VOPAGU-2260 file (C-alpha; in pm, 1 decimal, decimal comma):
REM VOPAGU-2260
SITE   aa  ch    i         X         Y         Z
SITE  UNK   A    0    2793,7   -1297,6     480,8
SITE  UNK   A    1    2510,9   -1270,2     197,5
SITE  UNK   A    2    2522,9   -1412,6    -136,7
SITE  UNK   A    3    2514,9   -1141,0    -423,9
SITE  UNK   A    4    2151,4   -1278,7    -554,7
SITE  UNK   A    5    2005,6   -1261,8    -189,9
SITE  UNK   A    6    1794,1    -937,4    -124,8
SITE  UNK   A    7    1763,6   -1002,7     251,6
SITE  UNK   A    8    1946,8    -688,8     354,2
SITE  UNK   A    9    1821,1    -470,8     104,1
SITE  UNK   A   10    1545,4    -218,5     163,9
SITE  UNK   A   11    1201,0    -207,7      15,3
SITE  UNK   A   12    1162,3     -61,7    -299,9
SITE  UNK   A   13     885,3     191,1    -303,8
SITE  UNK   A   14     715,5     -27,2    -565,9
SITE  UNK   A   15     706,6    -338,2    -324,7
SITE  UNK   A   16     584,7    -101,3     -37,6
SITE  UNK   A   17     288,1      -1,4    -278,8
SITE  UNK   A   18     206,8    -352,3    -344,6
SITE  UNK   A   19     211,1    -423,9      18,5
SITE  UNK   A   20     -18,9    -134,1     152,5
SITE  UNK   A   21    -240,4    -209,7    -140,2
SITE  UNK   A   22    -267,9    -585,4     -71,7
SITE  UNK   A   23    -295,8    -507,1     296,4
SITE  UNK   A   24    -596,0    -262,3     217,7
SITE  UNK   A   25    -776,4    -533,0      12,0
SITE  UNK   A   26    -693,8    -789,2     271,1
SITE  UNK   A   27    -500,2   -1026,6      57,7
SITE  UNK   A   28    -127,2    -992,6     155,6
SITE  UNK   A   29      50,2   -1313,4     123,4
SITE  UNK   A   30     268,8   -1456,2     444,2
SITE  UNK   A   31     599,5   -1465,3     254,9
SITE  UNK   A   32     558,3   -1058,6     139,0
SITE  UNK   A   33     439,0    -982,2     533,0
SITE  UNK   A   34     767,7   -1122,9     681,6
SITE  UNK   A   35     946,5    -967,6     383,4
SITE  UNK   A   36     789,4    -635,2     484,6
SITE  UNK   A   37     859,9    -713,3     877,1
SITE  UNK   A   38    1235,2    -780,6     786,2
SITE  UNK   A   39    1328,6    -522,1     540,0
SITE  UNK   A   40    1062,0    -251,1     526,3
SITE  UNK   A   41    1041,2      68,9     773,4
SITE  UNK   A   42     729,9     119,6    1012,9
SITE  UNK   A   43     725,7     504,4     927,3
SITE  UNK   A   44     712,6     427,4     537,5
SITE  UNK   A   45     446,2     208,0     569,3
SITE  UNK   A   46     216,5     442,9     809,9
SITE  UNK   A   47     280,2     731,5     528,4
SITE  UNK   A   48     171,8     529,4     233,3
SITE  UNK   A   49    -133,6     404,1     434,2
SITE  UNK   A   50    -217,1     741,7     533,3
SITE  UNK   A   51    -178,4     876,5     191,3
SITE  UNK   A   52    -369,5     580,5      14,4
SITE  UNK   A   53    -660,4     617,4     288,1
SITE  UNK   A   54    -691,1     962,8     211,0
SITE  UNK   A   55    -657,2     951,0    -194,3
SITE  UNK   A   56    -935,3     658,9    -138,5
SITE  UNK   A   57   -1173,5     893,5      65,3
SITE  UNK   A   58   -1137,6    1194,9    -184,8
SITE  UNK   A   59   -1198,9     922,1    -502,9
SITE  UNK   A   60   -1492,3     781,9    -317,8
SITE  UNK   A   61   -1645,0    1150,9    -261,8
SITE  UNK   A   62   -1571,9    1234,7    -611,8
SITE  UNK   A   63   -1781,6     928,5    -748,6
SITE  UNK   A   64   -2058,9     980,4    -494,3
SITE  UNK   A   65   -2068,7    1337,7    -605,9
SITE  UNK   A   66   -2072,7    1242,6    -970,4
SITE  UNK   A   67   -2359,7     970,4    -942,3
SITE  UNK   A   68   -2591,2    1212,8    -725,1
SITE  UNK   A   69   -2536,1    1504,4    -995,0
SITE  UNK   A   70   -2600,9    1269,8   -1289,0
SITE  UNK   A   71   -2883,1    1131,3   -1100,5
SITE  UNK   A   72   -3021,8    1496,3   -1076,2
SITE  UNK   A   73   -3007,8    1533,8    -695,9
């Protein structure tokens, strides 16, 4: 039986999943968080967040390039 302060059986919160996706995207995920993700997280949630993050990253990068080209007069 788990102790009241033990979080090993609770699912990950949205903030914990976002933090893990961002850390993994930049390559700085800690071993402790990675093992927590594998034990408590659902793969489908990480896949969805990863795809959304990648799409948002591409859109932001595209917008920055368009802005720089516009300001450069190209």
